[in-house]
C-alpha positions as protocol buffer text, in pm:
chain_id: "A"
residue {
  index: 1
  type: UNK
  ca { x: -359 y: -2986 z: -2082 }
}
residue {
  index: 2
  type: UNK
  ca { x: -261 y: -3345 z: -2123 }
}
residue {
  index: 3
  type: UNK
  ca { x: -270 y: -3427 z: -2497 }
}
residue {
  index: 4
  type: UNK
  ca { x: -244 y: -3800 z: -2428 }
}
residue {
  index: 5
  type: UNK
  ca { x: -619 y: -3804 z: -2347 }
}
residue {
  index: 6
  type: UNK
  ca { x: -733 y: -3641 z: -2670 }
}
residue {
  index: 7
  type: UNK
  ca { x: -717 y: -3717 z: -3039 }
}
residue {
  index: 8
  type: UNK
  ca { x: -436 y: -3464 z: -3093 }
}
residue {
  index: 9
  type: UNK
  ca { x: -185 y: -3728 z: -2989 }
}
residue {
  index: 10
  type: UNK
  ca { x: -236 y: -3899 z: -3331 }
}
residue {
  index: 11
  type: UNK
  ca { x: -144 y: -3597 z: -3548 }
}
residue {
  index: 12
  type: UNK
  ca { x: 228 y: -3533 z: -3532 }
}
residue {
  index: 13
  type: UNK
  ca { x: 393 y: -3765 z: -3293 }
}
residue {
  index: 14
  type: UNK
  ca { x: 743 y: -3628 z: -3361 }
}
residue {
  index: 15
  type: UNK
  ca { x: 649 y: -3301 z: -3188 }
}
residue {
  index: 16
  type: UNK
  ca { x: 698 y: -3426 z: -2834 }
}
residue {
  index: 17
  type: UNK
  ca { x: 933 y: -3303 z: -2573 }
}
residue {
  index: 18
  type: UNK
  ca { x: 1103 y: -3545 z: -2336 }
}
residue {
  index: 19
  type: UNK
  ca { x: 1087 y: -3488 z: -1963 }
}
residue {
  index: 20
  type: UNK
  ca { x: 1445 y: -3365 z: -1940 }
}
residue {
  index: 21
  type: UNK
  ca { x: 1481 y: -3042 z: -2136 }
}
residue {
  index: 22
  type: UNK
  ca { x: 1812 y: -2995 z: -2314 }
}
residue {
  index: 23
  type: UNK
  ca { x: 1918 y: -2741 z: -2569 }
}
residue {
  index: 24
  type: UNK
  ca { x: 1978 y: -3009 z: -2834 }
}
residue {
  index: 25
  type: UNK
  ca { x: 1633 y: -3158 z: -2788 }
}
residue {
  index: 26
  type: UNK
  ca { x: 1477 y: -2812 z: -2818 }
}
residue {
  index: 27
  type: UNK
  ca { x: 1666 y: -2750 z: -3144 }
}
residue {
  index: 28
  type: UNK
  ca { x: 1548 y: -3088 z: -3282 }
}
residue {
  index: 29
  type: UNK
  ca { x: 1189 y: -3005 z: -3180 }
}
residue {
  index: 30
  type: UNK
  ca { x: 1215 y: -2664 z: -3343 }
}
residue {
  index: 31
  type: UNK
  ca { x: 1335 y: -2824 z: -3668 }
}
residue {
  index: 32
  type: UNK
  ca { x: 1047 y: -3071 z: -3664 }
}
residue {
  index: 33
  type: UNK
  ca { x: 807 y: -2785 z: -3604 }
}
residue {
  index: 34
  type: UNK
  ca { x: 948 y: -2600 z: -3905 }
}
residue {
  index: 35
  type: UNK
  ca { x: 893 y: -2907 z: -4125 }
}
residue {
  index: 36
  type: UNK
  ca { x: 538 y: -2941 z: -3998 }
}
residue {
  index: 37
  type: UNK
  ca { x: 473 y: -2572 z: -4052 }
}
residue {
  index: 38
  type: UNK
  ca { x: 589 y: -2596 z: -4411 }
}
residue {
  index: 39
  type: UNK
  ca { x: 365 y: -2898 z: -4466 }
}
residue {
  index: 40
  type: UNK
  ca { x: 62 y: -2707 z: -4331 }
}
residue {
  index: 41
  type: UNK
  ca { x: 140 y: -2410 z: -4562 }
}
residue {
  index: 42
  type: UNK
  ca { x: 170 y: -2641 z: -4864 }
}
residue {
  index: 43
  type: UNK
  ca { x: -166 y: -2796 z: -4766 }
}
residue {
  index: 44
  type: UNK
  ca { x: -324 y: -2453 z: -4731 }
}
residue {
  index: 45
  type: UNK
  ca { x: -206 y: -2348 z: -5076 }
}
residue {
  index: 46
  type: UNK
  ca { x: -317 y: -2676 z: -5231 }
}
residue {
  index: 47
  type: UNK
  ca { x: -672 y: -2656 z: -5086 }
}
residue {
  index: 48
  type: UNK
  ca { x: -690 y: -2286 z: -5169 }
}
residue {
  index: 49
  type: UNK
  ca { x: -633 y: -2367 z: -5537 }
}
residue {
  index: 50
  type: UNK
  ca { x: -930 y: -2607 z: -5530 }
}
residue {
  index: 51
  type: UNK
  ca { x: -1144 y: -2347 z: -5352 }
}
residue {
  index: 52
  type: UNK
  ca { x: -1056 y: -2091 z: -5618 }
}
residue {
  index: 53
  type: UNK
  ca { x: -1157 y: -2340 z: -5888 }
}
residue {
  index: 54
  type: UNK
  ca { x: -1491 y: -2385 z: -5710 }
}
residue {
  index: 55
  type: UNK
  ca { x: -1537 y: -2005 z: -5706 }
}
residue {
  index: 56
  type: UNK
  ca { x: -1478 y: -1997 z: -6085 }
}
residue {
  index: 57
  type: UNK
  ca { x: -1746 y: -2269 z: -6122 }
}
residue {
  index: 58
  type: UNK
  ca { x: -1986 y: -2042 z: -5922 }
}
residue {
  index: 59
  type: UNK
  ca { x: -1999 y: -2283 z: -5630 }
}
residue {
  index: 60
  type: UNK
  ca { x: -1945 y: -2012 z: -5367 }
}
residue {
  index: 61
  type: UNK
  ca { x: -2090 y: -2190 z: -5064 }
}
residue {
  index: 62
  type: UNK
  ca { x: -1875 y: -2498 z: -5112 }
}
residue {
  index: 63
  type: UNK
  ca { x: -1565 y: -2281 z: -5168 }
}
residue {
  index: 64
  type: UNK
  ca { x: -1639 y: -2081 z: -4852 }
}
residue {
  index: 65
  type: UNK
  ca { x: -1683 y: -2395 z: -4643 }
}
residue {
  index: 66
  type: UNK
  ca { x: -1364 y: -2537 z: -4792 }
}
residue {
  index: 67
  type: UNK
  ca { x: -1169 y: -2223 z: -4702 }
}
residue {
  index: 68
  type: UNK
  ca { x: -1305 y: -2211 z: -4346 }
}
residue {
  index: 69
  type: UNK
  ca { x: -1200 y: -2570 z: -4287 }
}
residue {
  index: 70
  type: UNK
  ca { x: -869 y: -2499 z: -4465 }
}
residue {
  index: 71
  type: UNK
  ca { x: -797 y: -2204 z: -4234 }
}
residue {
  index: 72
  type: UNK
  ca { x: -878 y: -2409 z: -3926 }
}
residue {
  index: 73
  type: UNK
  ca { x: -684 y: -2718 z: -4029 }
}
residue {
  index: 74
  type: UNK
  ca { x: -385 y: -2565 z: -4212 }
}
residue {
  index: 75
  type: UNK
  ca { x: -333 y: -2197 z: -4160 }
}
residue {
  index: 76
  type: UNK
  ca { x: -405 y: -2176 z: -3790 }
}
residue {
  index: 77
  type: UNK
  ca { x: -168 y: -2461 z: -3694 }
}
residue {
  index: 78
  type: UNK
  ca { x: 101 y: -2305 z: -3907 }
}
residue {
  index: 79
  type: UNK
  ca { x: 66 y: -1969 z: -3736 }
}
residue {
  index: 80
  type: UNK
  ca { x: 50 y: -2138 z: -3396 }
}
residue {
  index: 81
  type: UNK
  ca { x: 375 y: -2322 z: -3470 }
}
residue {
  index: 82
  type: UNK
  ca { x: 543 y: -1992 z: -3564 }
}
residue {
  index: 83
  type: UNK
  ca { x: 443 y: -1851 z: -3227 }
}
residue {
  index: 84
  type: UNK
  ca { x: 564 y: -2160 z: -3042 }
}
residue {
  index: 85
  type: UNK
  ca { x: 896 y: -2149 z: -3233 }
}
residue {
  index: 86
  type: UNK
  ca { x: 948 y: -1794 z: -3105 }
}
residue {
  index: 87
  type: UNK
  ca { x: 882 y: -1917 z: -2753 }
}
residue {
  index: 88
  type: UNK
  ca { x: 1128 y: -2201 z: -2797 }
}
residue {
  index: 89
  type: UNK
  ca { x: 1388 y: -1954 z: -2932 }
}
residue {
  index: 90
  type: UNK
  ca { x: 1353 y: -1743 z: -2618 }
}
residue {
  index: 91
  type: UNK
  ca { x: 1386 y: -2053 z: -2404 }
}
residue {
  index: 92
  type: UNK
  ca { x: 1699 y: -2169 z: -2596 }
}
residue {
  index: 93
  type: UNK
  ca { x: 1861 y: -1829 z: -2537 }
}
residue {
  index: 94
  type: UNK
  ca { x: 1800 y: -1868 z: -2162 }
}
residue {
  index: 95
  type: UNK
  ca { x: 1968 y: -2206 z: -2162 }
}
């Protein structure tokens, strides 16, 4: 899938791999993915706190919608980056 055609190209522009794959570029990419993963986890925790506050205010529907969006926008990308980092590690070992 070519991400240049879709809106995903605007999200994290540092997570791009050049055409020539080298071990050093994979290590740099992996480090950028780690930073991005940590940012997503911080965002997940931050929004979860607000959702918990909404639960305490008996606003369950809003809190549920907030958590669904939070999972899709923060937790899922973080877990996906963990999986991709494992794949990069395997590829680095082969190089």
